[in-house]
Structures are given as C-alpha cells and as structure tokens.
ROZANU-771790 format. One record per atom (N, C-alpha, C, O): atom name; x, y negated, z negated; residue number from 0; chain. Coordinates in nm, 4 decimals, padded with zeros to 6 digits. Atoms other than C-alpha are relative to their C-alpha. Layout:
N
- atome;east;north;up;num;chaine
- CA;X;Y;Z;NUM;A
...
//
This chain:
77
- atome;east;north;up;num;chaine
- N;00.0822;00.1191;00.0000;0;A
- CA;00.0000;00.0000;00.0000;0;A
- C;00.0867;-00.1256;00.0000;0;A
- O;00.0582;-00.2223;00.0707;0;A
- N;-00.0885;00.1156;00.0056;1;A
- CA;00.2810;-00.2382;-00.0858;1;A
- C;00.0761;-00.0171;00.1310;1;A
- O;00.1054;-00.1293;00.1722;1;A
- N;-00.0689;00.0069;-00.1299;2;A
- CA;00.4577;-00.1511;00.2401;2;A
- C;-00.0890;-00.0678;00.1045;2;A
- O;-00.0401;-00.1453;00.1867;2;A
- N;00.0934;00.0658;-00.0915;3;A
- CA;00.1470;-00.2562;00.4332;3;A
- C;-00.0111;-00.1491;-00.0273;3;A
- O;-00.0206;-00.2296;00.0653;3;A
- N;00.0066;00.1416;00.0359;4;A
- CA;00.1304;-00.5828;00.2430;4;A
- C;00.1254;-00.0733;00.0463;4;A
- O;00.1181;-00.1885;00.0891;4;A
- N;-00.1227;00.0614;-00.0494;5;A
- CA;00.4952;-00.6497;00.3302;5;A
- C;-00.0070;-00.0226;00.1499;5;A
- O;00.0369;-00.1265;00.1990;5;A
- N;00.0118;00.0144;-00.1452;6;A
- CA;00.4219;-00.5907;00.6984;6;A
- C;-00.0954;-00.1138;00.0364;6;A
- O;-00.0688;-00.1897;00.1295;6;A
- N;00.0945;00.1082;-00.0264;7;A
- CA;00.1230;-00.8243;00.6893;7;A
- C;00.0626;-00.1350;-00.0349;7;A
- O;00.0405;-00.2331;00.0361;7;A
- N;-00.0662;00.1249;00.0374;8;A
- CA;00.3284;-01.0906;00.5100;8;A
- C;00.1044;-00.0420;00.1018;8;A
- O;00.1164;-00.1602;00.1341;8;A
- N;-00.0999;00.0324;-00.1018;9;A
- CA;00.6093;-01.0671;00.7648;9;A
- C;-00.0668;-00.0455;00.1287;9;A
- O;-00.0174;-00.1367;00.1950;9;A
- N;00.0739;00.0430;-00.1193;10;A
- CA;00.3578;-01.0938;01.0487;10;A
- C;-00.0573;-00.1397;-00.0165;10;A
- O;-00.0558;-00.2195;00.0771;10;A
- N;00.0547;00.1334;00.0251;11;A
- CA;00.1955;-01.3963;00.8887;11;A
- C;00.1097;-00.1062;00.0025;11;A
- O;00.0851;-00.2202;00.0420;11;A
- N;-00.1107;00.0960;-00.0011;12;A
- CA;00.5370;-01.5613;00.8501;12;A
- C;00.0396;-00.0372;00.1424;12;A
- O;00.0869;-00.1484;00.1659;12;A
- N;-00.0388;00.0296;-00.1375;13;A
- CA;00.5972;-01.5381;01.2245;13;A
- C;-00.1036;-00.0848;00.0733;13;A
- O;-00.0770;-00.1305;00.1845;13;A
- N;00.1006;00.0873;-00.0611;14;A
- CA;00.2785;-01.7318;01.3012;14;A
- C;00.0523;-00.1436;00.0079;14;A
- O;00.0053;-00.2222;00.0902;14;A
- N;-00.0579;00.1351;-00.0044;15;A
- CA;00.4842;-02.0444;01.2295;15;A
- C;00.0674;-00.0281;00.1329;15;A
- O;00.0820;-00.1444;00.1706;15;A
- N;-00.0608;00.0209;-00.1321;16;A
- CA;00.6538;-01.9904;01.5664;16;A
- C;-00.0992;-00.0635;00.0966;16;A
- O;-00.0618;-00.1493;00.1765;16;A
- N;00.1023;00.0594;-00.0856;17;A
- CA;00.3279;-02.0724;01.7418;17;A
- C;-00.0214;-00.1467;-00.0374;17;A
- O;-00.0364;-00.2318;00.0503;17;A
- N;00.0152;00.1380;00.0439;18;A
- CA;00.2898;-02.3860;01.5327;18;A
- C;00.1167;-00.0873;00.0431;18;A
- O;00.0985;-00.2035;00.0794;18;A
- N;-00.1164;00.0758;-00.0443;19;A
- CA;00.6429;-02.4926;01.6158;19;A
- C;-00.0055;-00.0271;00.1494;19;A
- O;00.0329;-00.1351;00.1943;19;A
- N;00.0127;00.0207;-00.1446;20;A
- CA;00.5777;-02.4443;01.9866;20;A
- C;-00.1003;-00.1113;00.0300;20;A
- O;-00.0779;-00.1930;00.1193;20;A
- N;00.0990;00.1066;-00.0179;21;A
- CA;00.2703;-02.6651;01.9617;21;A
- C;00.0602;-00.1346;-00.0402;21;A
- O;00.0375;-00.2357;00.0263;21;A
- N;-00.0646;00.1235;00.0451;22;A
- CA;00.4709;-02.9240;01.7688;22;A
- C;00.1004;-00.0542;00.0999;22;A
- O;00.1064;-00.1750;00.1228;22;A
- N;-00.0959;00.0430;-00.1006;23;A
- CA;00.7464;-02.9325;02.0292;23;A
- C;-00.0720;-00.0556;00.1220;23;A
- O;-00.0296;-00.1557;00.1797;23;A
- N;00.0792;00.0515;-00.1115;24;A
- CA;00.4875;-02.9751;02.3011;24;A
- C;-00.0564;-00.1374;-00.0284;24;A
- O;-00.0592;-00.2232;00.0598;24;A
- N;00.0525;00.1325;00.0376;25;A
- CA;00.3335;-03.2667;02.1123;25;A
- C;00.1088;-00.1060;00.0014;25;A
- O;00.0854;-00.2183;00.0459;25;A
- N;-00.1105;00.0959;00.0016;26;A
- CA;00.6723;-03.4339;02.0634;26;A
- C;00.0362;-00.0410;00.1425;26;A
- O;00.0495;-00.1599;00.1716;26;A
- N;-00.0388;00.0325;-00.1373;27;A
- CA;00.7630;-03.4093;02.4317;27;A
- C;-00.1116;-00.0726;00.0745;27;A
- O;-00.0843;-00.1624;00.1541;27;A
- N;00.1118;00.0693;-00.0635;28;A
- CA;00.4155;-03.5137;02.5449;28;A
- C;-00.0070;-00.1457;-00.0446;28;A
- O;-00.0282;-00.2351;00.0374;28;A
- N;00.0027;00.1377;00.0507;29;A
- CA;00.4232;-03.8204;02.3221;29;A
- C;00.1161;-00.0809;00.0541;29;A
- O;00.1021;-00.2002;00.0812;29;A
- N;-00.1156;00.0697;-00.0562;30;A
- CA;00.7708;-03.9060;02.4483;30;A
- C;-00.0253;-00.0419;00.1441;30;A
- O;00.0076;-00.1539;00.1832;30;A
- N;00.0292;00.0326;-00.1396;31;A
- CA;00.6585;-03.8920;02.8102;31;A
- C;-00.1023;-00.1136;00.0087;31;A
- O;-00.0875;-00.2047;00.0903;31;A
- N;00.1009;00.1070;-00.0013;32;A
- CA;00.3534;-04.1072;02.7376;32;A
- C;00.0597;-00.1329;-00.0436;32;A
- O;00.0262;-00.2373;00.0123;32;A
- N;-00.0606;00.1241;00.0483;33;A
- CA;00.5621;-04.3609;02.5461;33;A
- C;00.0895;-00.0631;00.1052;33;A
- O;00.0875;-00.1848;00.1237;33;A
- N;-00.0874;00.0536;-00.1047;34;A
- CA;00.8178;-04.3955;02.8252;34;A
- C;-00.0830;-00.0510;00.1173;34;A
- O;-00.0456;-00.1495;00.1810;34;A
- N;00.0853;00.0470;-00.1098;35;A
- CA;00.5392;-04.4289;03.0812;35;A
- C;-00.0623;-00.1357;-00.0342;35;A
- O;-00.0842;-00.2182;00.0546;35;A
- N;00.0600;00.1281;00.0394;36;A
- CA;00.3886;-04.7156;02.8805;36;A
- C;00.1027;-00.1121;-00.0076;36;A
- O;00.0732;-00.2265;00.0270;36;A
- N;-00.1029;00.1022;00.0172;37;A
- CA;00.7171;-04.8963;02.8094;37;A
- C;00.1354;00.0566;00.0415;37;A
- O;00.2108;00.1039;-00.0436;37;A
- N;-00.1245;-00.0603;-00.0476;38;A
- CA;01.0089;-04.7833;03.0268;38;A
- C;00.1270;-00.0650;-00.0542;38;A
- O;00.2324;-00.0014;-00.0557;38;A
- N;-00.1204;00.0675;00.0491;39;A
- CA;01.2485;-05.0398;02.8795;39;A
- C;00.0493;00.0590;-00.1326;39;A
- O;00.1650;00.0382;-00.1692;39;A
- N;-00.0405;-00.0623;00.1260;40;A
- CA;01.2544;-04.8469;02.5496;40;A
- C;00.0359;00.1476;00.0154;40;A
- O;00.0361;00.2215;-00.0831;40;A
- N;-00.0212;-00.1422;-00.0261;41;A
- CA;01.3414;-04.5136;02.7121;41;A
- C;00.1144;00.0572;-00.0827;41;A
- O;00.1016;00.1675;-00.1358;41;A
- N;-00.1149;-00.0539;00.0749;42;A
- CA;01.6824;-04.4746;02.5419;42;A
- C;-00.0321;00.0155;-00.1485;42;A
- O;00.0030;00.1167;-00.2092;42;A
- N;00.0360;-00.0082;00.1414;43;A
- CA;01.5487;-04.5491;02.1938;43;A
- C;-00.1030;00.1099;-00.0236;43;A
- O;-00.0934;00.1838;-00.1216;43;A
- N;00.1019;-00.1041;00.0147;44;A
- CA;01.2469;-04.3242;02.2432;44;A
- C;00.0580;00.1393;00.0191;44;A
- O;00.0111;00.2352;-00.0422;44;A
- N;-00.0653;-00.1296;-00.0179;45;A
- CA;01.4724;-04.0435;02.3651;45;A
- C;00.0653;00.0457;-00.1301;45;A
- O;00.0600;00.1639;-00.1639;45;A
- N;-00.0593;-00.0347;00.1298;46;A
- CA;01.6582;-04.0553;02.0326;46;A
- C;-00.1049;00.0472;-00.0988;46;A
- O;-00.0828;00.1435;-00.1722;46;A
- N;00.1084;-00.0423;00.0889;47;A
- CA;01.3320;-04.0326;01.8429;47;A
- C;-00.0556;00.1363;00.0414;47;A
- O;-00.0899;00.2183;-00.0438;47;A
- N;00.0504;-00.1292;-00.0478;48;A
- CA;01.2175;-03.7436;02.0627;48;A
- C;00.0947;00.1124;-00.0391;48;A
- O;00.0495;00.2196;-00.0793;48;A
- N;-00.0978;-00.1027;00.0392;49;A
- CA;01.5403;-03.5510;01.9954;49;A
- C;-00.0094;00.0263;-00.1496;49;A
- O;00.0000;00.1414;-00.1923;49;A
- N;00.0151;-00.0185;00.1446;50;A
- CA;01.4977;-03.6097;01.6211;50;A
- C;-00.1253;00.0805;-00.0316;50;A
- O;-00.1210;00.1720;-00.1138;50;A
- N;00.1230;-00.0756;00.0217;51;A
- CA;01.1392;-03.4863;01.6317;51;A
- C;00.0131;00.1441;00.0443;51;A
- O;-00.0373;00.2347;-00.0220;51;A
- N;-00.0221;-00.1355;-00.0487;52;A
- CA;01.2422;-03.1849;01.8373;52;A
- C;00.0857;00.0792;-00.0983;52;A
- O;00.0566;00.1954;-00.1266;52;A
- N;-00.0896;-00.0696;00.0931;53;A
- CA;01.5226;-03.0984;01.5941;53;A
- C;-00.0711;00.0360;-00.1306;53;A
- O;-00.0522;00.1458;-00.1830;53;A
- N;00.0708;-00.0287;00.1242;54;A
- CA;01.3003;-03.1238;01.2874;54;A
- C;-00.1044;00.1091;00.0197;54;A
- O;-00.1227;00.1942;-00.0673;54;A
- N;00.0987;-00.1040;-00.0286;55;A
- CA;01.0292;-02.9129;01.4490;55;A
- C;00.0682;00.1343;00.0186;55;A
- O;00.0175;00.2366;-00.0273;55;A
- N;-00.0739;-00.1247;-00.0228;56;A
- CA;01.2851;-02.6533;01.5570;56;A
- C;00.0572;00.0539;-00.1311;56;A
- O;00.0700;00.1753;-00.1471;56;A
- N;-00.0493;-00.0462;00.1302;57;A
- CA;01.4259;-02.6409;01.2023;57;A
- C;-00.1091;00.0753;-00.0752;57;A
- O;-00.0818;00.1764;-00.1400;57;A
- N;00.1116;-00.0717;00.0625;58;A
- CA;01.0834;-02.5424;01.0730;58;A
- C;-00.0187;00.1352;00.0662;58;A
- O;-00.0481;00.2343;-00.0008;58;A
- N;00.0161;-00.1262;-00.0722;59;A
- CA;01.0656;-02.2767;01.3439;59;A
- C;00.1070;00.1008;-00.0395;59;A
- O;00.0824;00.2213;-00.0341;59;A
- N;-00.1056;-00.0939;00.0387;60;A
- CA;01.3955;-02.1281;01.2265;60;A
- C;-00.0271;00.0633;-00.1361;60;A
- O;00.0302;00.1676;-00.1676;60;A
- N;00.0326;-00.0593;00.1291;61;A
- CA;01.2504;-02.0659;00.8808;61;A
- C;-00.0943;00.1190;00.0129;61;A
- O;-00.0962;00.2053;-00.0749;61;A
- N;00.0973;-00.1083;-00.0164;62;A
- CA;00.9814;-01.8321;01.0164;62;A
- C;00.0658;00.1374;00.0107;62;A
- O;00.0267;00.2274;-00.0636;62;A
- N;-00.0630;-00.1327;-00.0027;63;A
- CA;01.2083;-01.5408;01.1187;63;A
- C;00.0766;00.0314;-00.1275;63;A
- O;00.0839;00.1467;-00.1700;63;A
- N;-00.0721;-00.0226;00.1248;64;A
- CA;01.4149;-01.5919;00.8049;64;A
- C;-00.0935;00.0525;-00.1085;64;A
- O;-00.0584;00.1449;-00.1818;64;A
- N;00.0957;-00.0473;00.0999;65;A
- CA;01.1074;-01.5505;00.5864;65;A
- C;-00.0504;00.1395;00.0339;65;A
- O;-00.0715;00.2214;-00.0556;65;A
- N;00.0449;-00.1339;-00.0393;66;A
- CA;00.9924;-01.2492;00.7892;66;A
- C;00.1040;00.1049;-00.0366;66;A
- O;00.0685;00.2121;-00.0855;66;A
- N;-00.1052;-00.0945;00.0366;67;A
- CA;01.3306;-01.0789;00.7391;67;A
- C;00.0112;00.0144;-00.1510;67;A
- O;00.0339;00.1247;-00.2008;67;A
- N;-00.0043;-00.0089;00.1463;68;A
- CA;01.3307;-01.1645;00.3689;68;A
- C;-00.1124;00.0887;-00.0519;68;A
- O;-00.0908;00.1740;-00.1379;68;A
- N;00.1138;-00.0799;00.0451;69;A
- CA;00.9861;-01.0165;00.3240;69;A
- C;00.0198;00.1463;00.0364;69;A
- O;-00.0107;00.2354;-00.0429;69;A
- N;-00.0107;-00.1381;-00.0471;70;A
- CA;01.0681;-00.7075;00.5279;70;A
- C;00.1146;00.0778;-00.0631;70;A
- O;00.0976;00.1944;-00.0986;70;A
- N;-00.1184;-00.0773;00.0368;71;A
- CA;01.4177;-00.6152;00.4133;71;A
- C;00.0558;-00.0291;-00.1385;71;A
- O;00.1153;00.0594;-00.2000;71;A
- N;-00.0631;00.0341;00.1284;72;A
- CA;01.5193;-00.7988;00.0962;72;A
- C;-00.0868;00.0439;-00.1169;72;A
- O;-00.0362;00.1004;-00.2139;72;A
- N;00.0877;-00.0378;00.1102;73;A
- CA;01.2147;-00.7426;-00.1227;73;A
- C;-00.0211;00.1507;00.0026;73;A
- O;-00.0830;00.2040;00.0947;73;A
- N;00.0073;-00.1450;00.0039;74;A
- CA;01.2368;-00.3804;-00.2230;74;A
- C;-00.1296;00.0460;-00.0671;74;A
- O;-00.1828;-00.0211;-00.1554;74;A
- N;00.1191;-00.0590;00.0594;75;A
- CA;00.9394;-00.1608;-00.3061;75;A
- C;00.0422;00.0662;-00.1302;75;A
- O;00.1382;00.1432;-00.1331;75;A
- N;-00.0349;-00.0586;00.1311;76;A
- CA;00.9460;-00.0656;-00.6731;76;A
- C;-00.0493;00.1407;-00.0137;76;A
- O;-00.0282;00.2036;-00.1174;76;A
//
C-alpha cells in the first residue's frame, strides 16, 4: 500500500513539468507582445524574458528531483 502511495506521489510531482511548460509559453508570449507594442525596449524586455524563463525553468527542475526523492530515498518501513 505504501509503495502505491509512493508511486502516486512521484507521479503527482511530475505534473509540475506541465505547469512549467505553460509558464514558459506565457513568458515568451508576453515578451513577443511587449516587443510588438514597443520595439524600442526590445533589449530590456529580452533581459526580463530571460529572467522569467530561468526562474520558471528552475521550478521545473525541482519536479524530477522531488519524484526521485519520493521514489528512491524514502524507504518503506
């Protein structure tokens, strides 16, 4: 029973990958819209887009780490 709960927890932890993909899409979409509205700020907006992409990708890197922790580190008593 506990093994099944670990598998469900690891699967739930990987759902964050879908959220990160949506977040990256939102960051890039907003960047494109911002540059289309004000092209003179393209360089500054590119820096903000890279920062948003990096922060979103950092959250995405925690999902597999949590899945591996749940699956392999927590031992069944």
